[in-house]
Each structure stands twice: as structure tokens, then as C-alpha cells.
C-alpha positions in Angstrom: 107.1 100.0 129.3 110.6 101.6 129.9 110.3 105.4 129.4 114.0 106.1 129.9 115.0 105.8 126.1 113.8 108.0 123.4 113.8 106.2 120.0 112.8 107.8 116.4 111.8 105.9 113.4 112.2 107.8 110.3 110.4 106.5 107.1 110.6 108.2 103.9 107.1 108.6 102.4 106.4 106.2 99.7 110.0 106.7 98.9 110.5 105.2 95.2 107.4 106.7 94.0 108.2 110.2 95.5 111.8 109.8 93.8 110.1 109.3 90.5 107.8 112.2 91.1 110.8 114.6 91.2 111.7 113.4 87.7 108.0 113.3 86.5 106.3 116.1 88.6 103.5 116.0 86.1 102.4 112.7 87.8 101.6 114.3 91.0 97.9 113.5 92.2 97.8 110.7 90.0 97.9 106.9 91.0 101.5 105.8 90.3 103.1 102.4 90.7 106.7 101.5 90.5 107.5 97.7 89.7 108.3 95.0 87.2 111.4 93.8 85.6 110.8 94.6 82.0 108.6 97.7 82.1 109.5 100.3 79.6 110.6 103.9 80.8 108.6 106.7 79.4 109.6 107.9 75.9 108.7 111.1 74.0 106.1 110.7 71.2 106.3 112.6 68.0 104.8 115.7 69.7 107.5 115.7 72.1 105.1 114.5 75.1 106.3 111.6 77.3 104.2 108.6 76.8 103.8 106.6 80.1 102.7 102.9 80.6 99.5 102.2 82.4 98.7 99.1 84.5 96.1 98.2 82.3 98.7 97.6 79.6 100.9 95.2 81.8 101.3 91.6 81.1 103.7 89.4 83.2 104.5 88.1 86.6 106.0 91.3 88.3 105.1 92.5 91.6 104.5 96.2 93.1 107.7 97.7 94.6 105.9 100.7 95.7 102.8 102.8 95.0 101.7 106.4 95.6 99.0 107.1 98.1 96.6 107.9 95.5 97.2 104.1 94.1 97.2 102.7 97.9 93.8 104.3 98.3 92.5 101.9 95.6 93.9 99.0 97.4 97.4 98.6 95.7 100.3 97.8 97.9 103.9 96.6 97.7 104.4 93.0 97.0 101.1 92.7 95.3 101.2 91.2 91.8 101.0 93.8 89.0 98.2 92.1 87.3 96.0 92.2 90.4 97.0 95.9 90.8 95.8 96.5 87.2 92.3 95.2 88.4 92.3 97.5 91.2 93.7 100.6 89.5 93.9 100.0 85.8 94.7 103.9 85.0 97.6 104.1 87.3 100.9 104.9 85.7 103.5 102.2 85.9 107.1 102.8 86.0 110.3 100.6 86.2 112.3 101.0 89.3 115.5 103.1 89.1 117.5 101.9 92.1 120.5 103.9 91.0 118.4 107.1 91.6 116.9 105.5 94.9 120.4 104.9 96.3 121.3 108.4 95.4 118.5 110.0 97.3 118.9 107.5 100.2 122.5 108.6 100.6 121.4 112.0 100.8 118.6 111.8 103.4 120.8 109.6 105.7 123.7 112.3 105.2 121.4 115.0 106.5 120.2 113.0 109.4 123.8 112.1 110.4 124.7 115.8 110.5 122.2 116.2 113.5 122.2 112.8 115.1 125.0 110.4 115.7 123.1 107.0 116.8 121.5 105.9 113.5 120.4 102.2 112.7 120.3 101.8 109.0 117.2 99.6 108.3 117.2 99.8 104.6 117.1 102.2 101.5 114.2 104.2 103.0 114.2 103.9 106.6 116.2 104.3 109.9 116.1 104.1 113.5 117.4 107.3 115.6 118.4 107.0 119.2 117.3 110.6 120.6 117.8 109.6 124.4 120.9 112.1 124.7 118.6 115.0 123.3 116.7 115.4 126.7 113.2 115.0 127.6 111.6 116.8 124.5 112.6 115.2 121.4 110.4 117.1 119.1 112.5 120.0 118.3 115.3 117.8 117.1 112.8 115.6 115.1 111.5 118.7 113.2 115.0 119.8 112.4 115.6 116.2 111.0 112.4 116.4 109.2 113.5 120.0 107.6 117.1 118.7 106.8 115.7 115.8 105.0 113.6 117.9 102.9 116.4 120.4 102.2 118.6 117.7 101.0 116.1 115.6 98.9 113.0 117.7 98.2 111.1 114.6 99.7 109.2 114.3 102.8 109.4 111.8 105.6 107.4 110.6 108.6 108.9 110.2 112.2 107.6 108.2 115.0 109.0 108.7 118.6 108.5 106.3 121.4 110.5 104.7 124.2 111.5 101.6 121.8 111.8 100.6 118.4 108.4 98.7 118.0 106.3 101.6 119.0 108.5 104.1 117.1 107.9 102.0 114.0 104.1 102.1 114.6 104.0 105.9 115.4 105.8 106.7 112.2 102.7 105.2 110.3 100.0 107.0 112.2 100.3 110.4 110.6 101.7 109.8 107.0 102.6 111.4 104.9 105.0 114.2 106.5 104.0 113.2 110.0 105.7 113.7 113.4 104.1 111.5 116.0 105.2 111.0 119.7 103.8 108.0 121.6 104.8 107.9 125.3 104.2 105.3 128.0 101.0 107.1 128.9 99.7 107.0 125.3 99.8 103.2 125.1 96.1 102.6 126.0 94.5 105.6 124.2 96.6 105.6 120.9 98.1 102.0 120.4 95.4 99.6 121.8 92.6 100.9 119.6 94.7 100.0 116.5 94.1 96.7 114.6 96.5 94.0 115.8 97.9 93.8 112.3 99.6 97.2 112.9 102.2 95.5 115.0 105.1 94.8 112.8 105.4 91.0 112.9 101.7 90.1 112.8 100.8 89.2 109.3 97.5 88.4 107.5 97.4 84.8 108.8 98.2 85.6 112.3 95.5 88.3 112.1 92.8 85.8 110.9 93.6 83.5 113.7 93.5 86.1 116.3 90.1 87.1 114.8 88.9 83.5 115.4 89.8 84.0 119.1 87.9 87.4 119.1 91.1 89.3 119.3 90.9 92.2 116.8 92.7 95.1 118.2 96.1 95.5 120.2 94.0 96.2 123.4 92.2 93.1 122.8 95.7 91.1 122.3 96.9 92.8 125.5 94.0 91.8 127.5 94.1 88.0 126.3 95.3 85.5 128.5 98.9 84.4 127.8 98.0 80.6 128.1 95.3 81.0 125.4 98.0 82.6 123.1 100.2 79.8 123.9 97.5 77.1 123.2 97.0 78.6 119.9 100.5 80.2 118.8 103.1 78.2 120.8 105.1 79.5 123.6 107.7 81.7 121.9 105.4 83.6 119.5 102.7 83.8 122.2 105.2 85.5 124.6 106.2 87.8 121.8 102.7 88.9 121.1 101.9 89.4 124.7 104.8 91.7 125.1 104.3 93.5 121.7 100.8 94.5 122.8 102.0 95.7 126.0 104.7 97.9 124.4 107.6 96.2 125.3 110.6 96.0 123.3 114.2 96.2 124.6 116.1 95.8 121.2 118.8 98.4 121.0 119.4 100.8 118.1 122.2 99.1 116.1 124.8 101.5 114.6 126.4 100.6 111.2 129.6 99.4 112.8 127.7 96.9 114.8 125.5 95.6 111.9 125.6 91.9 111.0 123.1 91.4 108.5 120.5 92.8 105.9 117.2 91.1 105.5 113.8 91.7 104.1 110.7 89.6 104.6 107.0 89.6 103.7 104.0 87.8 105.1 101.4 86.8 102.5 97.9 87.8 102.5 96.8 84.1 102.0 99.2 81.0 102.3 100.9 80.3 99.0 101.8 76.8 97.7 105.4 76.3 96.2 103.8 74.5 93.3 100.5 75.9 92.7 101.4 79.4 93.3 105.0 79.1 92.0 104.6 82.2 89.7 103.4 84.5 92.6 106.2 83.2 94.9 108.8 83.6 92.2 107.7 87.5 91.8 107.9 87.9 95.6 111.3 86.3 95.9 112.5 88.6 92.9 111.3 91.8 94.7 112.7 90.8 98.0 116.1 90.1 96.4 115.9 93.5 94.7 115.1 95.4 98.2 118.0 93.6 99.7 120.3 94.4 97.0 119.3 98.0 97.1 119.7 98.1 101.0 123.3 96.7 100.6 124.5 98.8 97.9 123.1 101.9 99.9 125.0 100.7 103.1 128.1 100.2 100.9 128.6 96.5 102.1 128.5 93.1 100.4 127.7 89.8 102.1 129.1 86.3 101.6 126.3 84.4 103.3 122.7 84.5 101.8 119.8 82.8 103.7 116.2 82.4 103.3 113.4 82.1 105.8 110.3 80.2 105.3 107.4 80.2 107.6 104.8 77.4 106.9 101.0 77.5 107.3 101.3 75.8 110.8 103.8 78.5 111.8 106.8 76.5 111.8 109.8 78.3 110.6 112.9 76.9 108.5 116.0 78.6 107.5 118.7 77.5 105.2 121.7 79.5 104.1 124.6 79.4 101.4 127.9 80.8 101.7 130.0 82.0 98.7 133.4 82.3 98.0 133.1 86.1 97.1 130.7 88.5 98.8 127.9 89.9 96.7 125.4 92.8 96.5 123.7 92.5 93.1 120.1 91.3 92.8 120.8 88.6 90.3 123.5 86.9 92.4 121.2 87.1 95.7 118.4 85.5 93.6 120.5 82.7 92.5 121.9 82.2 96.1 118.4 82.1 97.4 117.4 79.5 94.7 120.2 77.5 96.1 118.9 77.7 99.5 115.3 76.8 98.4 116.8 73.5 96.7 117.4 72.3 100.2 114.1 73.1 101.9 110.9 71.1 102.0 108.5 72.8 99.5 105.5 70.5 99.8 103.3 72.6 101.9 101.8 76.1 101.8 103.9 79.0 102.9 102.9 82.2 104.9 106.2 84.1 104.9 109.5 84.4 103.0 112.4 86.2 103.8 115.8 87.0 102.5 118.9 87.7 104.6 122.4 88.4 103.8 125.1 88.3 106.4 128.9 88.0 106.8 129.3 91.6 105.5 132.4 93.5 104.2 132.8 96.8 103.2 132.8 97.3 99.6 136.4 98.7 99.7 137.6 95.6 101.3 135.6 92.9 99.2 139.1 91.6 97.6 140.6 90.8 101.0 140.1 87.4 102.7 137.8 85.6 100.4 137.2 83.0 103.0 136.2 79.3 102.8 133.1 78.1 100.9 130.5 76.2 102.7 126.9 75.5 103.1 124.7 75.5 106.4 121.4 74.8 107.4 119.2 75.2 110.6 116.5 73.0 111.7 113.0 73.9 112.3 112.6 76.5 115.2 110.8 75.1 118.3 
């Protein structure tokens, strides 16, 4: 593991829910869920007291966008169907998503960080990578200043993980949430990272976790000690090589600044394989939620994109992508959803899926969207080897 770089991952703590708590401080300490497309905003009753919707009253196919830590303690998590969440936390307050407010606070926290560090990779509305290599051998003082600046600008807390690369920095930012600051160096890999569950590696979803468990691989340390040949036999050469590198803390991806950004994407790995026909309602809710997140990311970045793509990973780990290029760049959730559905019409949907992703590329600044509308075309990629 190359120790010459110093990369920080900053993740806002339960961002959407935390922004809502600024507006409704009376809900602090209670389980709170944000999500659903038709959830009613709180309204004052005859006595002037705000009346909140609760999960037990929800009926529909919406999914959880985010949840407070009190709701997460009951098993609720992002991407879960709201009806499922209602069985786990029926008394949780349910609020509609307010992406205008979230973009506002996203801009504020990123502006605060940019005042202290110049090399920033924007990963979406609520997280960024920061290259702190130029700040010397002790990055914790500047990280503390960044946390203080974010709180001063937004009233919100964030967690920062510091490591030699992006893979470990993202893992480190999760270790001491909320409001954490965790530094993981090369010497900490065995003691701090290897005891973690393999699923803590970003990119190992529930299905891969199950398959690893059948090989008696449960922790990252187990994965690091596994023979590469065994992994190749069960996961194929490419994914096996990535698993092996990730378990040993290897990741050479650079921090890509906004000027270098080529695309914006979100994806989710399902807790169980979902069939496009039998589980259509659940998959539709997940696709809607992904488009919402990508739209919010695009708008927070101030860009739009002409090419919308979907990524499907089937139960046998084969991956398929389809893309759809538009005449005009877009950033609205409804437009992304329509373009994603165009992509899906050209994809085989006759077998179970384990992952769904949405990606937007051919990005242009919002100020320049009227220039060079380009040529309309469609494209598609074959299965990965």
C-alpha cells in the first residue's frame, strides 16, 4: 500500500435527514425517514402544532432516501422500500425529500471545504474526496479545521476518513460516525481494516458477501488471506483481482477535480436478487430513487449531461450496460427516469438482477447548455468479460 499519498473522504452525517432536523429541531432524537414521492409535508393543526406523517400510515411503492441514526438502529436503510421500513420502525416520522434545501447545504459545505483545500473530487450531493498530500505528514489538523468550517457554514456534522487512498479513506470515514475523524495508515491495515466484515468494502454487496461466506470468507482479513486462484474460480479473473487488491488496501485511483470529471453516477446492490417481472414494483422504486440522487448530484455540481446510461449486474455476476444520448443535456429527475427506461427497453430483463446503476456523461456546465446541441444517437455495450 502506497503511503506517499494522503486522501480524505468527507461524508456528511445522514445528510438529508440532518438538513430536515435544522428545520424541525423538535424531531431530534427520534427515528426519522426521508423518502417517497407523494409524502405530505408537515402541516399545522387547529392548535398550531405541526402534524407529522408516520411510517405506519404510508401506503405506496416509495423507497427510503435516507434515515437518521435512530431509524438505522432499527434496521432502516437507504434504498429500502418504505412499506418494509414501516414494519421495522412504524412510529418513525416520514418527511418528503426537499432537494432544493439539500443542494443549498451541499453548496455551503463544499464552499467551506474549498476555502481550505484546493484538490477536491465531488462525489455527489453529500460526499467529497480531498487530496491532502500537500499538507504534510500530519493531516489531522487540517481535517479538524475542515470539520469546524463545515459546521460553521451549515450547522451540520460530517465524518472524515484519512488514508493513503480513496478505498481506505471511504472505509475510514464510516468507522466513527457520526462526527468522526479517523486516520488509517499503512501500518493500521491488519489491526483496523482486516477485522471488518468483507461487506464494508465499497463494491462488495449482499450477493458477493453470501458467496464469500460460502467459501468461509467473512472478514476483510479472510479475503486478504484467500488464494487468488480460489477467488478467480468463483468470481472470474477481473472481479477476483479487484477483491484481492481491495483486501490488501490497494487502490491507485486519483482524486479527480471538477474540471476533470467526466460523469456522475449512482448504483445500488440489492440485499437479494430481484427479478424484473416478479419484483417490478420494488425495482421501479429503486430506479426512481437512483434518478433522484443523480439529478441532485448534477444540480449540485451545476452541470447537465447528454448521455444517460444504465448498468445491470445479473445474478451470475455478468454486467450489461446500455446508454441513450439525447439532443439536449438534462439534469431533471423525470428526464433521467425517462432516458433510463429507454435504456432498459434494450436490455435483457428475463433473469434476476443483483445491481442497478444510473450514469450521466457528456457533461456541460449549466451556463453552456444552449451551445452545441450535438447529434442524437444511441449506443450499447456488450457484456463485460
